[in-house]
C-alpha positions in Angstrom: 3.4 13.7 -43.9 2.6 11.0 -40.8 6.1 11.1 -38.3 7.6 7.8 -38.4 7.5 5.3 -35.6 11.2 5.5 -33.8 12.3 1.6 -32.9 13.9 1.2 -29.8 15.8 -2.0 -28.7 14.6 -4.2 -25.6 18.3 -3.7 -24.4 17.6 0.5 -24.3 13.7 -0.4 -22.7 15.4 -2.0 -19.7 17.6 0.6 -19.4 15.6 3.4 -19.7 12.4 2.7 -18.8 9.9 0.3 -16.6 7.4 -1.2 -18.4 3.7 -1.8 -17.6 1.9 -4.9 -19.2 -1.7 -4.7 -19.9 -3.6 -7.9 -21.0 -6.7 -6.9 -23.1 -9.9 -8.6 -21.6 -11.7 -11.1 -23.6 -14.9 -9.4 -24.4 -13.4 -6.1 -25.0 -14.7 -4.3 -27.9 -12.6 -2.5 -30.5 -11.2 0.6 -29.0 -8.6 3.5 -29.9 -5.3 2.5 -27.8 -5.2 5.5 -26.8 -8.6 6.0 -25.3 -8.5 2.3 -23.8 -5.1 3.1 -22.0 -6.4 6.2 -20.2 -9.2 4.7 -18.8 -6.6 2.1 -17.6 -3.6 3.9 -16.3 -2.7 6.4 -13.5 -2.6 9.9 -14.4 -2.0 10.0 -18.4 -3.4 12.2 -20.7 -4.4 11.2 -24.1 -2.1 13.8 -25.7 0.6 12.2 -23.7 -0.7 8.6 -24.8 -0.3 9.3 -28.2 2.7 10.7 -28.1 4.7 7.5 -26.5 2.8 5.7 -29.3 4.6 8.1 -32.2 7.8 7.7 -29.8 7.7 3.7 -30.3 6.9 3.5 -26.8 3.8 1.3 -26.9 4.0 -2.2 -28.0 1.1 -4.6 -28.9 2.3 -8.4 -29.2 5.9 -7.2 -29.6 5.0 -4.7 -32.5 5.6 -0.7 -32.5 1.9 1.0 -33.2 0.5 4.5 -34.0 -1.8 6.2 -31.9 -4.8 5.0 -34.3 -4.5 1.6 -33.8 -7.5 -0.3 -32.2 -7.4 -2.8 -29.5 -8.9 -6.4 -29.9 -9.1 -8.7 -27.3 -6.1 -10.4 -25.7 -3.6 -8.4 -27.3 -0.8 -7.9 -24.9 0.3 -4.6 -24.6 3.7 -3.1 -23.2 4.1 0.8 -22.4 7.2 1.9 -21.3 7.3 5.1 -19.2 10.3 6.6 -17.6 12.2 6.1 -14.6 12.3 8.1 -11.6 14.9 10.9 -11.9 17.4 12.2 -8.8 17.7 8.4 -7.1 14.1 7.3 -7.6 12.6 10.1 -5.4 11.4 12.2 -8.5 10.6 15.3 -6.3 12.1 18.0 -8.8 11.1 21.3 -7.8 8.6 23.6 -9.4 6.4 26.6 -9.2 3.4 25.1 -8.9 0.4 27.7 -7.5 -1.1 26.6 -4.4 -4.2 27.9 -3.6 -3.9 28.1 0.2 -6.9 28.2 2.3 -5.1 28.2 6.1 -1.4 28.1 7.1 0.5 27.9 10.5 3.6 26.3 11.8 2.4 22.9 11.7 0.2 22.5 8.6 -1.7 23.9 5.7 -4.7 22.9 4.2 -5.0 24.1 0.7 -8.0 23.9 -2.2 -6.6 21.7 -4.8 -7.4 22.1 -8.5 -9.4 19.7 -10.6 -6.1 17.9 -13.2 -3.5 18.2 -10.3 -2.3 15.0 -9.4 -1.1 14.7 -5.7 2.0 13.3 -6.2 4.8 11.7 -8.5 4.3 7.8 -10.1 5.0 5.7 -13.0 5.6 7.8 -15.7 4.5 11.0 -14.1 7.6 12.1 -12.2 6.4 16.1 -12.2 3.7 18.7 -12.4 2.0 17.2 -9.6 0.9 18.6 -6.4 4.2 17.1 -3.9 6.6 19.1 -6.7 4.9 22.2 -5.6 5.1 21.6 -2.0 8.8 21.1 -2.8 9.0 24.3 -3.9 7.1 26.3 -2.1 9.1 24.8 1.3 12.6 25.1 -0.4 14.8 23.8 2.1 12.2 22.9 4.7 12.3 19.4 4.7 8.4 17.9 5.3 7.9 14.6 7.2 6.9 11.0 5.8 3.7 9.3 7.0 4.9 6.0 8.6 4.4 3.4 5.9 4.7 5.9 2.9 6.3 6.1 0.1 9.4 9.2 0.5 8.2 10.9 -2.4 4.9 11.9 -0.7 6.1 14.2 1.9 3.5 16.1 3.8 0.6 13.7 2.7 -1.9 12.7 5.0 -4.5 11.7 2.4 -5.5 12.5 -1.1 -7.5 12.9 -3.3 -8.1 11.9 -7.4 -6.4 14.0 -10.1 -9.7 14.8 -11.3 -11.3 15.7 -7.9 -11.2 19.3 -6.7 -11.0 20.6 -2.8 -9.8 20.3 0.3 -6.3 18.6 1.3 -5.0 18.8 4.8 -1.0 19.3 4.3 1.5 17.9 7.5 4.5 20.6 7.9 6.2 18.8 10.6 6.4 15.3 12.9 4.5 16.4 15.6 1.3 17.3 12.7 1.8 14.4 10.4 1.6 11.6 13.7 -1.5 13.2 15.0 -3.3 13.7 12.0 -2.7 10.0 10.6 -4.1 9.2 13.8 -7.5 11.2 13.4 -7.6 9.5 9.6 -7.0 6.0 11.3 -9.4 6.7 14.0 -12.1 7.9 11.3 -12.5 11.1 14.0 -11.9 13.2 10.5 -15.1 15.1 8.8 -15.2 15.0 5.3 -17.3 16.1 3.0 -17.6 15.5 -0.6 -20.5 16.9 -3.6 -21.2 14.9 -6.2 -23.0 15.3 -9.1 -24.7 11.3 -10.1 -26.8 9.8 -12.6 -30.8 9.2 -11.8 -32.6 9.8 -9.3 -31.6 9.2 -5.9 -34.9 7.5 -4.2 -34.3 7.2 -0.8 -33.4 11.0 0.5 -30.6 9.8 2.6 -28.6 6.5 2.9 -25.7 4.3 3.8 -23.6 2.4 1.3 -21.7 -0.3 3.0 -19.4 -2.2 1.1 -15.8 -3.9 0.9 -13.3 -1.9 -1.4 -10.4 -3.6 -3.7 -9.3 -3.6 -7.1 -11.5 -5.0 -10.0 -11.2 -8.7 -10.8 -10.6 -7.8 -14.3 -9.4 -4.1 -14.7 -6.7 -3.0 -12.4 -7.2 0.6 -13.2 -10.8 0.2 -10.8 -11.8 -0.5 -7.7 -14.5 -2.8 -7.0 -17.6 -3.0 -4.4 -17.6 -6.7 -3.0 -19.8 -8.0 -0.1 -19.1 -9.0 3.2 -18.9 -12.4 2.9 -16.6 -12.5 0.0 -13.9 -10.9 2.4 -12.1 -9.3 -0.3 -10.5 -5.9 0.5 -11.0 -3.7 3.0 -14.1 -2.2 5.0 -15.5 1.6 3.2 -18.8 3.0 4.3 -20.2 6.2 2.9 -23.2 8.2 4.2 -25.1 10.1 1.8 -28.2 12.7 1.6 -29.8 14.4 -1.6 -28.8 18.3 -2.0 -30.5 18.6 -5.2 -32.8 17.0 -7.7 -32.0 18.0 -11.3 -33.9 15.5 -13.2 -32.1 13.1 -15.0 -29.0 13.5 -12.5 -29.1 14.5 -8.7 -26.4 16.4 -6.7 -25.6 14.6 -3.2 -23.7 14.9 -0.2 -21.2 12.0 0.9 -19.7 12.1 4.0 -16.6 9.5 4.5 -16.6 7.2 7.2 -13.2 5.7 6.0 -11.2 6.9 3.0 -10.9 4.0 0.6 -9.6 4.8 -2.8 -12.3 5.8 -5.4 -14.5 5.1 -2.3 -17.3 7.2 -3.4 -17.1 7.0 -7.2 -17.9 3.2 -6.4 -20.2 3.3 -4.0 -22.6 5.3 -5.8 -21.6 3.4 -8.8 -22.8 0.2 -6.5 -26.3 1.5 -6.2 -26.6 2.3 -9.9 -25.5 6.0 -9.3 -22.5 6.5 -11.2 -20.8 10.0 -11.0 -21.5 12.4 -13.9 -18.8 12.3 -16.7 -16.8 9.8 -14.7 -14.8 8.4 -17.7 -13.6 5.4 -15.2 -16.5 4.0 -14.5 -18.9 4.7 -17.3 -19.8 7.8 -16.5 -18.9 9.9 -19.3 -22.0 8.1 -21.3 -25.4 9.5 -21.3 -26.9 7.2 -18.7 -30.5 8.2 -18.0 -32.5 10.7 -20.5 -34.1 10.6 -23.6 -32.9 9.3 -27.0 -33.5 12.9 -28.6 -30.8 14.1 -30.3 -31.3 17.7 -28.6 -30.9 16.2 -25.6 -27.9 14.1 -26.6 -26.4 17.3 -27.5 -27.2 19.2 -23.7 -25.7 16.6 -22.0 -22.3 16.4 -24.8 -22.3 20.3 -23.8 -22.4 19.7 -20.2 -19.7 17.4 -20.5 -17.4 20.2 -22.1 -18.4 22.5 -19.5 -17.5 19.7 -16.8 -14.5 17.7 -18.6 -14.2 15.5 -15.4 -15.7 13.3 -12.8 -18.4 15.4 -11.0 -17.2 15.2 -7.5 -15.3 18.0 -5.1 -14.2 18.0 -1.9 -16.2 20.4 0.0 -15.3 20.2 3.9 -12.7 19.0 6.0 -12.7 19.2 10.0 -10.3 17.8 12.1 -8.6 18.4 15.6 -5.6 20.6 15.2 -2.4 18.4 16.5 -0.7 20.3 18.6 -3.2 23.4 19.6 -6.2 20.1 20.2 -8.2 23.3 18.7 -11.5 21.8 16.2 -10.7 23.3 12.8 -13.0 23.5 9.8 -13.0 24.6 6.3 -15.4 24.8 3.3 -14.4 25.3 0.1 -17.0 26.5 -2.9 -17.4 24.7 -5.8 -15.3 25.6 -8.9 -16.2 27.3 -11.7 -16.4 23.7 -13.5 -18.8 22.5 -11.2 -21.0 25.3 -11.0 -21.6 25.7 -14.7 -22.6 22.0 -15.1 -24.7 22.2 -12.6 -26.6 25.9 -13.9 -27.1 23.8 -17.3 -28.8 21.1 -15.8 -31.0 23.2 -13.7 -31.8 25.2 -16.9 -33.0 22.3 -18.5 -34.7 20.7 -15.1 -36.7 24.4 -15.3 -37.9 23.9 -18.6 -39.2 20.3 -18.5 -40.8 21.8 -15.2 -42.6 24.3 -17.6 -43.4 21.9 -20.4 -45.3 19.8 -17.7 -47.4 23.0 -16.5 
């Protein structure tokens, strides 16, 4: 027997929940609401959204709906997300495993696993890296960067939930000041490995493009031309590491650090990241129409169920000792497994040509 949808009064909604409103685009195809919202809301899983529907916390055009509801153009969706606990900070200490690469009295470098959200946010007040840092440092109070929110202690920069790799954490005021200045001056060295759809023609290249929110999809970023005068300047340098027939492994060096920078810059030149659902990379964008190939790609998606992006190296000047520091981090198992599968496919294609 299916579970009944609860009815929650408007008073309860205002008292206990923050309401996020989404208007479906006029050209939107019919799609299950849980899948639709997952690609338009930060840090939400499909299972969590399904449960929200069952609890009556998702309403369409004023009516409660079931998880299998299909969104239609111009639907007005209201999603109720829990308010932050502890007076709005959401800083609940949690014993989250931290892969610490380096630590001294002033800073820490960690290897963030894919799937771990960096800091708390609306409807996502626990299970983040910051919750783990608060637990790890116990009574020690981490500094907050000038202009940052109080629920982001120690953070000088961030990487997306489903991106893996290196992050530097500041433990003292001196460290956060010195590191944030280096990020502002673009003197931090950051290199990422990305698997992208298609054969990248130029062995090396540079992408310039101003980045801001997408004009119609608030969960995506978009690359604008300089003459548009919209967004912030962004520059990404890329270099081919390995050709893998229908996909390419590239190394990306950031000159700036905008939200989703590599993801939107590579998409803007026709090379969306492999399995990047937010930007359409979870579809087969290059290759044959044969069933065997489709099955191969879907199996590879299963091995790497996220965007193929890894923060592989990080270099900076120690804010106190002034020593130049550099850290490298190998690819995680899911990314490595997907690469090996593509290498096997490429080898088979070469054999067929010989």
